[in-house]
N, C-alpha and C positions, 0 to 999 in steps of 0.2 A: 538567503539575505545579503550572502558575503556577491551575490555574483546582481542584486541588486540595487544594494547600501553600502557597497568595497570603499568610498568615501567620506562612509559614517563612523566605519567599522573599525571598531580595538580590539584583537586580539589578546585575549588574556587565556596564560598556562596556570592553572592550579594542581600546583605542587599537592599528595598525597601529606592529609595531617599526620605530623611524630602521635609516637603512640600512647605518650601523654593527653598529647591533646583528647586523640579519639580514646582516653580512657575518660577524661572530663567531659565529653558529650554523649559515652555514654547515659554519666551518674546524672547527668542533666536531664535526654530524654526522659532514663525512670528517676528521677525525684530518690534516688536510692544509691547509697552506698558499698554498701555491704552485696551484693548481688554472689552469689558463687563466685570464687576464685575460676573453676575450670569455665564454666560459662564465658565471664568477663576474658578470657585468655582466646576462648573460643572466638568472639565477637570479633575481638582484635585483632585477631592472623587472617580471620576472613576475608576481614573490612577491608586492610591494606588499606587503612587509615582513611577510603572513602565515606565520607558523614553521609551518605544515600543510603550508601549500602548500611551503615552503620543504623540508622534509621528504618531500612525495609526490616533486618535483622529482629529486629527488636518489634515489632508489631507485626513479626509472622509468630512472634515467641506471645504475646498476645493473643492474637487470631486463636494459635495451639489452645492455647486456655494454660500454659508452660507457664504466664502471669497471670496474676490478679492482683487487681486496685484493695488495698487498704487501705479507706478513708482518702488522703493525699500521696500513699504509699503507693509502689509497684511491690509486690514481693513472690519470691520463688512457690507455683504450690503446690511441690514435690520433688523431688530427686531429677533433675536437671540430664545430668548425667552421661543417662542414653537418646540425647534430645536427634534428631535425625535436621538437619540443614545443610538447604543445597551451599556445592560448594560456589555458585555464581552468583554474581546479582538475578545476571536471565532468566538464572533457575529459580533464584528465590524468586520477583516478583510472579515470576508462568506459575510459580502454588500458589501465590494466594490468589490468584486469578483463578484458577481451579477451586480454590477450597471457596470461591463465591457462592454463593446459591442462587439456586438454575436462574430465575428471572433477574437478577442481577446483571450476571457476569454473561446474561443474554442480549443486556443491554450495552455492560463495555465492547459486547465483540460488536455487536453494529455504530454506537463510536466507533472505534477502530475505522472502520471500513468509510466512515465518513470523513474522518484525517482528524489530526493533532486538536485543532479545531472544530467543535462539533455545537452550530444549534440547534435549538430545539424543535423546530420546525422538521428541522430533514429528520431528524435523530428520533421524531411523532410518526415520520412516514414510512419509516421502515421499525412499528416496531406496532403492534395490535394489538395494548389497553394501557387506553392512553393514566388509566389512576395507579395502573403496577408499574407503566413506567416512571412516574413519579414521589410513588416507592422505592422504585429501585440506586435513581439519581441520589436518595438521599442516603441510599443505604451508602451507593461510589461514593457522595462525598463525602460523611462522615468516615468512611478509607484509606482518603486525603488520595483516590485512582484519579480521579475526578476535583478538582477547582471550579467553582464558576470565575469566568471572567465577564462576561458582561451583565446587565440584568434589562436592559434598556439597550433596540424597538427592540430586542426577544433576548429569553437568554440566552448565552452561548456557554460552555463548559471547554476547558482546556485538558487535558492529559499532562497530569503533573513532568511524567517523563516520559519521554522515547521510548524506551525502553519498556514503559504500561502497556504505553499504542499496540508496539514491538507484539510482546507476548498475546495480547487481548488479539492481537489480528494470526497467531499462528496455528494457536486454539479454535479456531476456526477451521470447519472440515472443506471439503476444495470445491462443494458442488454448491452447500452452501455460501460460500462469499464468492462463488458467481448468479447467486441466485442477491445475498447483496447490494452489491455493485450494480447490478442491472435496479432492482429501487432507487436506489442512489440514482440512478443515474439516469432516470425519470422524471424525478420530484426533478431535481435540476431542470431537465430540459422545461418543465412546467414550471418549475417559481423565479429562474433565475435569468427571463429575456435579457433583461440588461444587464445585467450581472458584466464588470471586465474581466475577471480572472475563470466567464465561466467554459473557453475553448479546454483549456487545461485540464480544466476536472473534466468536463462531459469528457475529453482524452481518453485520460486517465481512469477514468474506470467504466466505459464501453470494452478499452486494453484489459482493464482487469475481470468482464464479460468473457471475455476471446468473440468481441463483434464485433470485426476485423476492417467491416463496410463501415459503421457508426464512428470506432478509434481514427481508420479513414476519414471522415468527413470532417470533424472537428477539427484533428493533426490539420489537414488545409487550410481550413475556417483559422486558427496559430502560426500556421506559416506567411499569411495575409500579413501578418507585423512578427515574425514574432519565429522566423527559418530553424536558430536553432534549438527553440522549443521542441517546433513538431519535427526535428532530426534527433531529437532526446526519447520524448513519447515513440519513435516510430521504432527505434533499437530496445525502446523496452515491451515493446508488443514484440519483440523477436525472442528474446531473454525468458516472457514469458510465457509462448507458443511449445521456445524448446522444450518448458519446463512436461512444458503437456505431453510432451511426444506424441499428440497427434499431426502426424505430416501434412494434412490438406489445411488446418488452422498453419503449420508451421511458411507453407506455401503461398500463402494470403497475406500473413505476418510481412518474409521476404518481399514482395509487391509492394507495400506500403511502403518498405522500407526506399525500395528499388522510388520510388516516386517523389518521397523524397526528399534521398542523396538528389535526384534530378533538382526539383526545388535550392537545393541548400546553392546545385551548380558543380558538385561533387562527380562527375559524369565516371570514372572508373567506376567510384564505390556503387554504383547507382546500376552499372552494364554487369556488378558480378553480384548485385542482389538479384535482379530479376532474375540473370542464370540461372543461377542460388533456385530461386525460386523454381522457375520449368520444369526444372532437374527432382525438385522438391517433388510436385502435384505431378509427374510425367508416372513418379511410382503409386501416386496412387487415382482410384478409380473416378476421382471426379472429372469428372470434364469442363465443367460451368468452369471452373477455378484455375484448370489447365487455360481454358478459349479463351481468360478473361488476360489473362501472367502475359499470353502467346502474342492478343491483341495490347499490348502499354506498353511490352519491350519489343515488338516489331511499329509500330507509332516512335517509341526510347530511338532505335538504334535507325532506323530511315533518315529520323528529322539530326541524326550524326553525318550520315551519306552511306552510309551502310546499305551496300546490296540485298544481306541475306536481313535487313528489314520484312521487305515485302517475302520475304521464305517464311519468317517467320506470321506474317500477315494474311500469306493465304493459308496456312493452317490454323489455327485460329477461326476462319469463314468456313474451315472444314465442320469442322467439334458444333459449329454452333447452327450447319445447316443439318446434318445429323441430330443434334436437338430440337431446329422447327422455331432456332428463338429468334423470330423476327426483328424481334427493334437490336439487337446486337450482330444480328445479318446484315441491318443496313447498317450498321455502325463501319463493322469490317468490310465492308464494299464503298463506304465515306474514305477510307484509310489508305485504300488499296492504289 
């Protein structure tokens, strides 16, 4: 928002609510003035004047059965003195996500992969059962974890808070994340051929899938109109690869970063990224990745008038010949 609409953006910093106003908010949310004093004090203390935190604590108490509705009022359902409450807003939301029924939790996780704004067609593409999807969405809307953003031309949903999306995303196992990002990317490739934000979305999803070549393809497409965005996407690729602890992925991501830096005109950073890519890949058994990086780095060095560029390309050619990679052999020879 700030990057694209800085001329229209006014930043407002909201101070925490004073304790008396926080207490009044609790009463308004509960429609109850005689909440047990100890619980009232804990809510006010933990929320630190954050209205959203207050609301989430109360929703959590209701979901746990600690509060029950009697007519138009909420009443304590028993002794609440030993009730556990997460100490942070992030932990509180994560606990709410974990308590969801399995189908609703799976739907929320899929929505988190898609993004803050979630189209029904994209969500359906990542979801097995259509009727179950609608039931899960109804549950998430009632729980106010998602809200309906638009109804036409198709239903669109939005996470009530960015922390809700983060908590749902963090609850997904790494391999499942990769699978879901791949499904999202495949859907976008098929359904959004003319969308203006197609390239950055696809670059993001293929990066999370750890498909470096496709991520590079869309990063390059993105760089045609937005070099800084392509560079940011490449840096994210390196961060993700380093988290994975797989050297081959790190080396490939560093090569992507080198190409993005070169496109941005930052030759010193490009040279460093290419150098690190070669260094990392030499420690692996992946000759294809190493050979490709040597070829790209060699071309880069040659364009800069450095004599070692030819040496790098010759090294790449030797590896391609060992692998009998006909197309790459021709490309390396053409670069000499």
